[in-house]
N, C-alpha and C positions, 0 to 999 in steps of 0.2 A: 578430410584434410585437417591438419593441425596447424594453427596459426601461432607463431612464436611472438610474444609481446616483450618489448624491451623498454625500460624506463630511461628517459633522457632528463638530465638536470638542466637548470637555467644556464649554467656555465657552458655546458655542451652545446646548447641551442645557440649560444652566441659565438661559437667557434667558426671562423670563416671556412674551415676545411670540412665541416660536418657533412655536407651533402656529398662531396667527393669521397669521403671516408666510407659512408654508407654504400655508395655505388661500387667502390672497390671491394667491399666485403661481400656484397651480393654477387659480384662477378667471380670472386675467388672461391666462394662456397658453392655456387651454382643454385642457391636458394631462390625459388621463384619469388619475386617481389611481393606478390599477393599474399604470401605466407608469412610476411614480416609486418608486425605492427609496432609503431613507436608511440609511447605514451608520454605526454607532457602534462605537468600540473597546470591548473588554471593560473596560479600565481606566477609561474615561470613565463607563460605566454604574455601576461600583462606587464612584465617588466619593460618590454619594448614591443608593443603590439604590431607596429608596422614592420619592424625587422623580423619578428616572429612569423608574420603572415608571409613575408617573402620567402623565408626558409621553408615553411610548411608547403608552399606551392611548389618549390623546387623538389622537395622530398616526395610530394605526391606525384610529380611527373615521373618519378622512378617506378611508379606502379605499386608502391606499398600502401599500408593502411595507417591511419593516424587516429589517436584517441586523446581526449582530455581527461586526465586522471584527477581524482579528489574533487570532482565538480561540486560546487555549492559552498566551498570553504573560502573561495577567493572573492574578488570584487570585479569580475569581468563585466564589460559593457556588452549588452546584447547586440549592439551595432557591430562591434568587433567579432563577437562570437559567430554571428551570421556570415561573416566574411572568411573565417578560418576554414580551410578545406579539410575538415576532419570527418571521420566516418562514424564515431560514436563518443558518447559521454559515459563516464563512470561516476555513479553516485557515491559520495564519500561514506565510509563505514560509520562515521559518527551519527549520521541520520538513520541508517539502516538499523543500528543496534537499539534505537529507541522506538522503533515501530511497535505499536501496541500500548505504549505508555506515554508518548509525548505527541500531542496534536500537531505542533509546529514541525516536528521532524517528519511526520506522515505527510503533511501538506507540502513540504519541500520535496520529498521523494516523489510524490505523485505529480507535482508541478514540473519537475525535471523530466520525468518520463513523457508527459504531455508536450512540453516544449521541444524536446529532442525529436519526437515523432513528427511534430509539425514541421520541423526543419529537415526531415528525411534522414535522421540519424538513429542509430541503434543505441540501446541503453544497457549498461552493465551495472549491477549493484554489488558493491564490495562488502565484505564482512558479514555475509549471511551465515548465521549459526544455528538457526532454529526453523522448524517446519512452519511456525506461525509467520516468521519473516518471509519465508519462501512463498507461502500462500498469499500474503498481502501483496507482495510484488507481482506475483502471477495474476492476481485479480486486476491489477492496474496496468498490465501490459508490458512489464519489464521483459526485455529480450533475453538477457543472460544474467547469471549470478556467479560470484566466486566467494569462497569462504569455507570455513571449517565444516559446515553442514555437509558438504560433499567430500572434502579432503583437506587435511592439514598440509602445509608445505612439505614436500618429500624430495629426496635426492633423485638424480636422473635415472639411476638404475631402477628404483622403485616406481618411478613414473612410467617407465617402459612396461613394467609388469601391470600397472594400473590400466594403461591403454590396451594392453592385450587381453585384459579380463572382460572387456565389453561392458563394464559397469555403467549403468545409466542412472540419472537422477530423475525420478518421476514424482511429482508432487501429488499428494492425495487430493482429489478434486471432487467437489459436489456440483452437479449441474446447476447453472445459474437459475434455471427454472424451478428447482426444488424449493419448496416453501420451508423456511427455517424459523423456529421460535426459540428465543433465549429467555430462560427463567433465572432470575437472580434473587437469592435470599440467603442470609447468613445462618439461618437455622436449618440444620439438616432434615428435621422432621417435616417442616413446612415445605422444603424443597422436594422431598420425597412425595408428599401428598399432592403437590402441584403437578409434578411430573406424571404421577399415576393418573391424575384427572385429565391431563391434556395429551398423554401419549396415545398412539394408535388412532389419531384423528386425520391422518393423511399428510402430516407435515413432520419434519425432523425436529426433535427437541434437544436443545443444548442446555446445560445448567452451569451456574457459577455461584460460588459462595461469597464473593466479594466484588466490588465495583472494578477493582484492578483486574481480576480474573475475567470479568465480563468484557472489558475493553480489549484484552488480549484475544479473546475468542472472536470478537467482532472484527479484529484486524485480519484474521485468517479465515473468516466465514462470511458469506453473504446472509445477513439476518434481516428478514422482513418485519418481524414483530418482536419486541422485547417487553417482558413483564418483570418488574422489579419491586422489591419491598421498599418502602419509604424509609424506614428506620434501620440503618446499618452502620456499624462502626467504620471509622476511617473516612468513608465517603457515603453520604446518604443517597437515596434513590433520586431525589430531585437534582442533585449535582451531577449524578451519573447520567441522567437523561439529558441534561443541558449539554454535556460533552458529546453524547450520542447524536443529539440533534445537530450540533455543529459539524461533526465529522461525517455522519450518515443521515442526511436529511430525508431520505426515502424510507427510513426505518420508522414504523409506527411504535409509539411509546405508551405503555400502560403502567400504572402504579398500583401497588397493593398497600393499603394503609389501615390504621385504626380510625375510629370515628373522630378522634381529636383533630385530625388533619383535614377534615372534609372541606372547610371553608377555603383554606389555602389551595387545595387541589381543584376545587371548582373554578377558582380564578385562573389556575394554570391551564385547565381545559379551555376556558373561554378565550384565553390569550393565544391558544394554539401550541403551548409548550408541550402538552401531552395530549394524547388522543382520548383516553378515558382513565378512570380510576375505579378500583374495586375495594370495598371494605371487607375486613375479616370479621367473622368467617364467611366464606363464599359458598354459593350454591353451584355445584359442579356442572350441572346441565346448563345453567345460565352462563357460567364462565366459558364453557366450551363454545357456546353459540357466539358470545361476544368476541372471543379470539378468532373464530372463523370469520365473523364480520370484519374484524380488523385486517385479516389477510386480503379480503376482497377490496376494502377501502385502500389498503396500501398498493395493491396492484393498479387500481384506477389512478391513484395519485402519481405513481411512478410512470405510468403510461403518459399522463398529462405532462410530466416534467420532460420526458424524452421528446414529446412532440414540440414542446416549447424550445428545447435545445436545438432541434432541427430547423425550426422556422423562425426562431428569434422573436416570436410574437408573444404578447402577454400570456402568462400561465393561466389557464382557465381556473376559476374558483371552484372548489369542491365543497359539498356540504360538510360542515364541522359538527362534531359531537359536542353538545353543550351540557350534558348531565352526567352524574355519576351512576355507577352500576354496583349493586352489592346485595 
């Protein structure tokens, strides 16, 4: 079945005849009410929340669907939001377009998804234009997407052809149980040697030549262990891992560095900022063993975090690694 969505403005919402007009249109066209969805922006609803709530309830009584558009850009009260009889929220495109590059936008997007699901609502993300955005939203349980990644706006005649084609949008997925390692280094030769040393060990290996590329990969992939060079242009390994730790606390973080950084990195290990560090050049057999240990440690820590989330009891402490490897 195809649901038709129609945007309503704040001025239309305030019209006394709105509900009767919609009822007349449904009667004249014979459209089943369940196939009509009216979208209102968060700001339009908050101009007069009590009046809006009354209108929404009367519209809902007709049997149609209601959605809050551009959610996250207004200043709605959660108390009012919980009272509005809506069916879904639409995450504004301004947050979606920064997925992979802006931690605040990612946090808002995931929070909206979690909030909506707690309230029994579905979530649509607007402005999805890349596979990375699609994968990130899929990982966090977003129900639907709209945007150029699937199709640009098209006329009705072309839309009929699109529907008849049976085209589907299928995100490329990696099972959540698959172990994934991300290697980050701006030197192609080092990246190649690291990949050669760690490939074929029973886990998937991703590579990035910059911190920005690494963050984009992590937005669209579940990464259990990341190994990064310390000295890189634009953003060093330490800053990258700080961001990774804030966004993906279950990901174990390992640094590659020269001997000049060892004192600083020992302190980072002791404080829990990173799991371990390796000095260059490395012994391949030792590196493989330590990365394998890191995957086991990560799995134990993730399991403990899940148990903590379910029981709300204090997170059990796990043994921390306190020395360097190299």
